[in-house]
Backbone as JSON Lines, residues from 0, in Angstrom:
{"i":0,"aa":"M","n":[154.86,110.98,96.05],"ca":[154.52,112.38,96.11],"c":[155.47,113.05,97.1]}
{"i":1,"aa":"S","n":[156.06,114.17,96.69],"ca":[156.98,114.88,97.59],"c":[156.17,115.67,98.61]}
{"i":2,"aa":"A","n":[156.85,116.11,99.65],"ca":[156.2,116.87,100.71],"c":[155.66,118.19,100.2]}
{"i":3,"aa":"L","n":[156.16,118.67,99.08],"ca":[155.73,119.96,98.55],"c":[154.57,119.86,97.58]}
{"i":4,"aa":"Q","n":[154.19,118.65,97.18],"ca":[153.08,118.47,96.27],"c":[151.78,118.34,97.04]}
{"i":5,"aa":"A","n":[150.77,119.05,96.56],"ca":[149.45,118.96,97.18],"c":[148.74,117.73,96.65]}
{"i":6,"aa":"P","n":[147.92,117.08,97.46],"ca":[147.12,115.98,96.96],"c":[146.24,116.46,95.81]}
{"i":7,"aa":"A","n":[145.9,115.58,94.9],"ca":[145.11,115.96,93.72],"c":[143.8,116.61,94.11]}
{"i":8,"aa":"A","n":[143.13,116.1,95.15],"ca":[141.85,116.67,95.56],"c":[142.01,118.12,96.0]}
{"i":9,"aa":"A","n":[143.08,118.42,96.74],"ca":[143.32,119.79,97.2],"c":[143.62,120.71,96.03]}
{"i":10,"aa":"A","n":[144.33,120.19,95.03],"ca":[144.67,121.01,93.87],"c":[143.43,121.41,93.08]}
{"i":11,"aa":"E","n":[142.35,120.62,93.17],"ca":[141.13,120.9,92.43],"c":[140.26,121.94,93.09]}
{"i":12,"aa":"I","n":[140.55,122.3,94.31],"ca":[139.73,123.28,95.02],"c":[140.17,124.66,94.6]}
{"i":13,"aa":"G","n":[139.4,125.25,93.72],"ca":[139.72,126.58,93.2],"c":[139.0,127.67,93.97]}
{"i":14,"aa":"P","n":[139.24,128.9,93.57],"ca":[138.61,130.04,94.25],"c":[137.08,129.99,94.2]}
{"i":15,"aa":"E","n":[136.52,129.41,93.13],"ca":[135.06,129.35,93.03],"c":[134.46,128.47,94.12]}
{"i":16,"aa":"R","n":[135.07,127.29,94.31],"ca":[134.57,126.38,95.35],"c":[134.8,126.95,96.74]}
{"i":17,"aa":"M","n":[135.97,127.56,96.94],"ca":[136.25,128.18,98.24],"c":[135.26,129.32,98.49]}
{"i":18,"aa":"G","n":[135.0,130.11,97.47],"ca":[134.07,131.22,97.61],"c":[132.67,130.76,97.93]}
{"i":19,"aa":"A","n":[132.21,129.72,97.24],"ca":[130.86,129.2,97.49],"c":[130.74,128.67,98.91]}
{"i":20,"aa":"A","n":[131.74,127.92,99.36],"ca":[131.73,127.39,100.73],"c":[131.79,128.54,101.74]}
{"i":21,"aa":"G","n":[132.62,129.53,101.45],"ca":[132.74,130.68,102.35],"c":[131.44,131.47,102.45]}
{"i":22,"aa":"L","n":[130.77,131.65,101.32],"ca":[129.5,132.38,101.34],"c":[128.43,131.63,102.12]}
{"i":23,"aa":"R","n":[128.38,130.32,101.94],"ca":[127.38,129.53,102.69],"c":[127.66,129.61,104.19]}
{"i":24,"aa":"A","n":[128.93,129.5,104.56],"ca":[129.29,129.6,105.98],"c":[129.0,131.0,106.51]}
{"i":25,"aa":"F","n":[129.32,132.03,105.7],"ca":[129.09,133.4,106.14],"c":[127.61,133.66,106.39]}
{"i":26,"aa":"E","n":[126.74,133.08,105.57],"ca":[125.31,133.26,105.77],"c":[124.88,132.74,107.14]}
{"i":27,"aa":"R","n":[125.43,131.59,107.53],"ca":[125.11,131.02,108.85],"c":[125.7,131.87,109.98]}
{"i":28,"aa":"I","n":[126.92,132.37,109.77],"ca":[127.54,133.24,110.78],"c":[126.74,134.52,110.93]}
{"i":29,"aa":"A","n":[126.35,135.12,109.82],"ca":[125.58,136.36,109.85],"c":[124.28,136.17,110.62]}
{"i":30,"aa":"Q","n":[123.65,135.04,110.43],"ca":[122.42,134.75,111.17],"c":[122.72,134.58,112.66]}
{"i":31,"aa":"A","n":[123.77,133.84,112.99],"ca":[124.13,133.59,114.39],"c":[124.5,134.89,115.11]}
{"i":32,"aa":"W","n":[125.19,135.78,114.4],"ca":[125.62,137.04,115.0],"c":[124.56,138.12,114.9]}
{"i":33,"aa":"G","n":[123.44,137.85,114.24],"ca":[122.36,138.83,114.11],"c":[122.75,140.03,113.27]}
{"i":34,"aa":"L","n":[123.51,139.79,112.19],"ca":[123.98,140.9,111.36],"c":[122.89,141.39,110.42]}
{"i":35,"aa":"S","n":[122.78,142.7,110.32],"ca":[121.88,143.29,109.34],"c":[122.51,143.13,107.95]}
{"i":36,"aa":"V","n":[121.72,143.34,106.91],"ca":[122.26,143.27,105.56],"c":[123.36,144.31,105.39]}
{"i":37,"aa":"D","n":[123.16,145.52,105.91],"ca":[124.19,146.55,105.8],"c":[125.49,146.14,106.48]}
{"i":38,"aa":"E","n":[125.39,145.49,107.65],"ca":[126.59,145.0,108.33],"c":[127.26,143.9,107.51]}
{"i":39,"aa":"Q","n":[126.47,143.02,106.93],"ca":[127.03,141.96,106.09],"c":[127.78,142.56,104.9]}
{"i":40,"aa":"L","n":[127.17,143.54,104.26],"ca":[127.81,144.19,103.12],"c":[129.12,144.83,103.52]}
{"i":41,"aa":"C","n":[129.13,145.5,104.66],"ca":[130.35,146.16,105.13],"c":[131.45,145.13,105.39]}
{"i":42,"aa":"L","n":[131.11,144.04,106.06],"ca":[132.11,143.03,106.37],"c":[132.68,142.38,105.12]}
{"i":43,"aa":"L","n":[131.88,142.34,104.06],"ca":[132.34,141.73,102.8],"c":[132.99,142.74,101.85]}
{"i":44,"aa":"G","n":[133.14,143.99,102.29],"ca":[133.83,144.98,101.46],"c":[132.93,145.83,100.6]}
{"i":45,"aa":"Q","n":[131.67,145.93,100.95],"ca":[130.69,146.77,100.26],"c":[130.43,146.39,98.8]}
{"i":46,"aa":"P","n":[130.18,145.11,98.52],"ca":[129.76,144.8,97.15],"c":[128.38,145.43,96.91]}
{"i":47,"aa":"P","n":[128.02,145.69,95.67],"ca":[126.66,146.19,95.41],"c":[125.62,145.2,95.96]}
{"i":48,"aa":"R","n":[124.53,145.75,96.46],"ca":[123.48,144.9,97.05],"c":[123.03,143.81,96.09]}
{"i":49,"aa":"S","n":[122.82,144.19,94.84],"ca":[122.34,143.22,93.86],"c":[123.36,142.09,93.67]}
{"i":50,"aa":"T","n":[124.63,142.43,93.68],"ca":[125.69,141.42,93.57],"c":[125.66,140.5,94.77]}
{"i":51,"aa":"Y","n":[125.55,141.08,95.96],"ca":[125.53,140.28,97.18],"c":[124.35,139.3,97.17]}
{"i":52,"aa":"F","n":[123.17,139.78,96.78],"ca":[122.01,138.89,96.78],"c":[122.13,137.83,95.69]}
{"i":53,"aa":"A","n":[122.8,138.14,94.58],"ca":[123.07,137.12,93.55],"c":[124.02,136.07,94.1]}
{"i":54,"aa":"W","n":[125.04,136.5,94.86],"ca":[125.97,135.56,95.49],"c":[125.22,134.63,96.44]}
{"i":55,"aa":"R","n":[124.32,135.21,97.22],"ca":[123.57,134.4,98.19],"c":[122.65,133.41,97.5]}
{"i":56,"aa":"K","n":[122.05,133.84,96.39],"ca":[121.11,132.99,95.68],"c":[121.82,131.81,95.02]}
{"i":57,"aa":"Q","n":[122.98,132.07,94.44],"ca":[123.74,131.02,93.75],"c":[125.23,131.14,94.09]}
{"i":58,"aa":"P","n":[125.59,130.72,95.31],"ca":[126.99,130.88,95.73],"c":[127.98,130.14,94.83]}
{"i":59,"aa":"E","n":[127.56,129.03,94.25],"ca":[128.47,128.26,93.4],"c":[128.82,128.99,92.1]}
{"i":60,"aa":"K","n":[128.05,130.01,91.76],"ca":[128.32,130.79,90.54],"c":[128.98,132.14,90.85]}
{"i":61,"aa":"A","n":[129.23,132.4,92.11],"ca":[129.81,133.69,92.51],"c":[131.28,133.76,92.14]}
{"i":62,"aa":"A","n":[131.65,134.81,91.45],"ca":[133.07,135.07,91.13],"c":[133.53,136.14,92.12]}
{"i":63,"aa":"L","n":[134.04,135.7,93.24],"ca":[134.39,136.63,94.32],"c":[135.75,137.26,94.09]}
{"i":64,"aa":"P","n":[135.84,138.58,94.33],"ca":[137.16,139.22,94.26],"c":[138.06,138.69,95.38]}
{"i":65,"aa":"R","n":[139.35,138.8,95.15],"ca":[140.34,138.34,96.14],"c":[140.1,138.97,97.51]}
{"i":66,"aa":"D","n":[139.77,140.25,97.54],"ca":[139.5,140.96,98.79],"c":[138.35,140.3,99.55]}
{"i":67,"aa":"T","n":[137.31,139.91,98.85],"ca":[136.16,139.28,99.49],"c":[136.54,137.91,100.02]}
{"i":68,"aa":"L","n":[137.34,137.16,99.26],"ca":[137.81,135.85,99.75],"c":[138.64,136.01,101.02]}
{"i":69,"aa":"E","n":[139.48,137.04,101.06],"ca":[140.29,137.3,102.25],"c":[139.41,137.67,103.43]}
{"i":70,"aa":"R","n":[138.4,138.48,103.18],"ca":[137.46,138.85,104.24],"c":[136.73,137.62,104.78]}
{"i":71,"aa":"L","n":[136.26,136.77,103.87],"ca":[135.58,135.55,104.3],"c":[136.51,134.66,105.12]}
{"i":72,"aa":"S","n":[137.74,134.55,104.7],"ca":[138.71,133.75,105.44],"c":[138.88,134.28,106.86]}
{"i":73,"aa":"N","n":[139.02,135.59,106.99],"ca":[139.15,136.18,108.32],"c":[137.9,135.95,109.16]}
{"i":74,"aa":"L","n":[136.74,136.13,108.58],"ca":[135.48,135.96,109.33],"c":[135.3,134.52,109.78]}
{"i":75,"aa":"L","n":[135.63,133.57,108.91],"ca":[135.53,132.17,109.31],"c":[136.55,131.84,110.39]}
{"i":76,"aa":"G","n":[137.74,132.43,110.31],"ca":[138.73,132.24,111.36],"c":[138.29,132.82,112.69]}
{"i":77,"aa":"I","n":[137.66,133.98,112.65],"ca":[137.12,134.61,113.87],"c":[136.07,133.7,114.49]}
{"i":78,"aa":"W","n":[135.14,133.24,113.65],"ca":[134.07,132.37,114.14],"c":[134.66,131.1,114.77]}
{"i":79,"aa":"K","n":[135.62,130.48,114.08],"ca":[136.23,129.25,114.58],"c":[136.92,129.49,115.93]}
{"i":80,"aa":"S","n":[137.68,130.57,116.03],"ca":[138.36,130.88,117.29],"c":[137.35,131.06,118.43]}
{"i":81,"aa":"L","n":[136.25,131.73,118.14],"ca":[135.23,131.94,119.18],"c":[134.61,130.63,119.62]}
{"i":82,"aa":"Q","n":[134.4,129.72,118.68],"ca":[133.83,128.41,119.03],"c":[134.79,127.62,119.92]}
{"i":83,"aa":"I","n":[136.07,127.79,119.71],"ca":[137.07,127.1,120.52],"c":[137.2,127.76,121.9]}
{"i":84,"aa":"L","n":[137.28,129.09,121.9],"ca":[137.47,129.82,123.16],"c":[136.23,129.81,124.04]}
{"i":85,"aa":"L","n":[135.07,129.87,123.41],"ca":[133.8,129.93,124.14],"c":[132.9,128.79,123.65]}
{"i":86,"aa":"P","n":[133.07,127.6,124.2],"ca":[132.32,126.45,123.7],"c":[130.8,126.59,123.81]}
{"i":87,"aa":"D","n":[130.32,127.51,124.64],"ca":[128.88,127.79,124.71],"c":[128.54,128.63,123.47]}
{"i":88,"aa":"T","n":[127.78,128.05,122.56],"ca":[127.49,128.7,121.28],"c":[126.91,130.09,121.46]}
{"i":89,"aa":"A","n":[125.98,130.26,122.4],"ca":[125.36,131.57,122.6],"c":[126.4,132.6,123.05]}
{"i":90,"aa":"A","n":[127.29,132.21,123.94],"ca":[128.34,133.13,124.4],"c":[129.28,133.49,123.26]}
{"i":91,"aa":"A","n":[129.63,132.5,122.44],"ca":[130.51,132.75,121.29],"c":[129.86,133.71,120.31]}
{"i":92,"aa":"D","n":[128.58,133.52,120.06],"ca":[127.88,134.36,119.09],"c":[127.61,135.78,119.59]}
{"i":93,"aa":"T","n":[127.46,135.96,120.89],"ca":[127.2,137.31,121.41],"c":[128.49,138.08,121.69]}
{"i":94,"aa":"W","n":[129.63,137.39,121.78],"ca":[130.9,138.04,122.09],"c":[131.2,139.19,121.13]}
{"i":95,"aa":"V","n":[130.9,139.02,119.87],"ca":[131.26,140.04,118.87],"c":[130.58,141.37,119.12]}
{"i":96,"aa":"R","n":[129.45,141.39,119.82],"ca":[128.72,142.64,120.06],"c":[128.96,143.24,121.45]}
{"i":97,"aa":"Q","n":[129.69,142.54,122.28],"ca":[129.91,143.01,123.64],"c":[131.08,143.99,123.7]}
{"i":98,"aa":"P","n":[130.94,145.05,124.51],"ca":[132.08,145.97,124.7],"c":[133.29,145.18,125.21]}
{"i":99,"aa":"N","n":[134.47,145.58,124.75],"ca":[135.67,144.83,125.08],"c":[136.77,145.82,125.44]}
{"i":100,"aa":"S","n":[137.36,145.65,126.61],"ca":[138.4,146.57,127.07],"c":[139.8,146.19,126.59]}
{"i":101,"aa":"A","n":[139.93,145.09,125.84],"ca":[141.25,144.7,125.33],"c":[141.8,145.79,124.42]}
{"i":102,"aa":"T","n":[143.12,145.86,124.34],"ca":[143.81,146.91,123.6],"c":[143.26,147.19,122.2]}
{"i":103,"aa":"P","n":[143.02,146.18,121.37],"ca":[142.58,146.5,120.01],"c":[141.18,147.1,119.91]}
{"i":104,"aa":"F","n":[140.41,147.01,121.0],"ca":[139.01,147.43,120.93],"c":[138.72,148.72,121.68]}
{"i":105,"aa":"G","n":[139.49,149.02,122.7],"ca":[139.32,150.27,123.43],"c":[137.91,150.51,123.95]}
{"i":106,"aa":"G","n":[137.27,149.46,124.45],"ca":[135.93,149.59,125.01],"c":[134.82,149.37,124.0]}
{"i":107,"aa":"R","n":[135.16,149.32,122.73],"ca":[134.15,149.04,121.7],"c":[134.07,147.53,121.49]}
{"i":108,"aa":"S","n":[133.06,147.1,120.77],"ca":[132.93,145.68,120.49],"c":[133.83,145.28,119.31]}
{"i":109,"aa":"A","n":[134.07,143.99,119.22],"ca":[134.83,143.48,118.06],"c":[134.09,143.77,116.77]}
{"i":110,"aa":"L","n":[132.76,143.68,116.8],"ca":[131.99,143.97,115.6],"c":[132.16,145.42,115.17]}
{"i":111,"aa":"Q","n":[132.16,146.34,116.13],"ca":[132.39,147.75,115.77],"c":[133.75,147.91,115.1]}
{"i":112,"aa":"R","n":[134.75,147.22,115.61],"ca":[136.08,147.27,115.0],"c":[136.04,146.71,113.58]}
{"i":113,"aa":"M","n":[135.37,145.56,113.41],"ca":[135.29,144.93,112.09],"c":[134.51,145.78,111.1]}
{"i":114,"aa":"L","n":[133.52,146.52,111.6],"ca":[132.69,147.35,110.72],"c":[133.37,148.66,110.31]}
{"i":115,"aa":"A","n":[134.6,148.88,110.78],"ca":[135.35,150.04,110.3],"c":[135.57,149.93,108.8]}
{"i":116,"aa":"G","n":[135.43,148.73,108.26],"ca":[135.4,148.55,106.82],"c":[136.66,148.06,106.15]}
{"i":117,"aa":"N","n":[137.79,148.07,106.84],"ca":[139.04,147.63,106.23],"c":[139.28,146.15,106.49]}
{"i":118,"aa":"V","n":[139.85,145.47,105.53],"ca":[140.19,144.07,105.73],"c":[141.19,143.95,106.89]}
{"i":119,"aa":"S","n":[141.99,144.97,107.1],"ca":[142.96,144.94,108.21],"c":[142.25,144.9,109.57]}
{"i":120,"aa":"D","n":[141.05,145.46,109.65],"ca":[140.29,145.41,110.91],"c":[139.83,143.98,111.2]}
{"i":121,"aa":"L","n":[139.4,143.28,110.17],"ca":[139.02,141.87,110.33],"c":[140.24,141.05,110.73]}
{"i":122,"aa":"N","n":[141.35,141.32,110.06],"ca":[142.58,140.6,110.35],"c":[143.04,140.85,111.78]}
{"i":123,"aa":"L","n":[142.9,142.07,112.27],"ca":[143.3,142.39,113.63],"c":[142.48,141.59,114.64]}
{"i":124,"aa":"V","n":[141.17,141.51,114.43],"ca":[140.32,140.75,115.35],"c":[140.71,139.27,115.3]}
{"i":125,"aa":"R","n":[140.95,138.78,114.1],"ca":[141.36,137.37,113.98],"c":[142.68,137.13,114.69]}
{"i":126,"aa":"R","n":[143.67,137.99,114.48],"ca":[144.97,137.82,115.14],"c":[144.83,137.92,116.65]}
{"i":127,"aa":"Y","n":[143.97,138.82,117.12],"ca":[143.74,138.95,118.56],"c":[143.23,137.62,119.13]}
{"i":128,"aa":"L","n":[142.2,137.07,118.48],"ca":[141.63,135.81,118.97],"c":[142.62,134.66,118.84]}
{"i":129,"aa":"D","n":[143.38,134.63,117.76],"ca":[144.4,133.6,117.62],"c":[145.44,133.72,118.73]}
{"i":130,"aa":"G","n":[145.78,134.97,119.1],"ca":[146.72,135.19,120.19],"c":[146.17,134.74,121.52]}
{"i":131,"aa":"V","n":[144.89,135.0,121.76],"ca":[144.26,134.54,123.0],"c":[144.27,133.01,123.05]}
{"i":132,"aa":"R","n":[143.98,132.39,121.92],"ca":[144.0,130.93,121.86],"c":[145.4,130.37,122.1]}
{"i":133,"aa":"G","n":[146.41,131.12,121.63],"ca":[147.78,130.63,121.75],"c":[148.49,131.1,123.0]}
{"i":134,"aa":"G","n":[147.82,131.87,123.83],"ca":[148.42,132.26,125.09],"c":[148.79,133.71,125.23]}
{"i":135,"aa":"G","n":[148.47,134.54,124.26],"ca":[148.77,135.94,124.49],"c":[148.6,136.79,123.25]}
{"i":136,"aa":"W","n":[148.42,138.04,123.45],"ca":[148.25,139.03,122.4],"c":[149.56,139.77,122.26]}
{"i":137,"aa":"S","n":[150.06,139.86,121.06],"ca":[151.32,140.57,120.87],"c":[151.11,141.84,120.08]}
């Protein structure tokens, strides 16, 4: 196998399986962060409520749009970074709601920034945390 070929198992992981895993993880994150249903919908790009609840009921059957997959990826990356930066689970979970004076937040919380509704807002928070993990914000 060349360095550019993916292992067979990795090649079998399609968007459906990634989406189902992402939705299950997001449900746990939403609970840990104390997100309301409206906040969850906003973070996922405002899918119709009925669609969202169908996804939650049967994540393995969810056909997630690319935008939603990207949002889930960013949210899981944010959660992972917080677990690394703040090994105390309670501190990691409450960080998203705390006012933050760092440049991207301007005194608002990371959650307020993420709830602006754009996938770029989620990406910004993720890049910020990745920068903190790597030694600096650029």
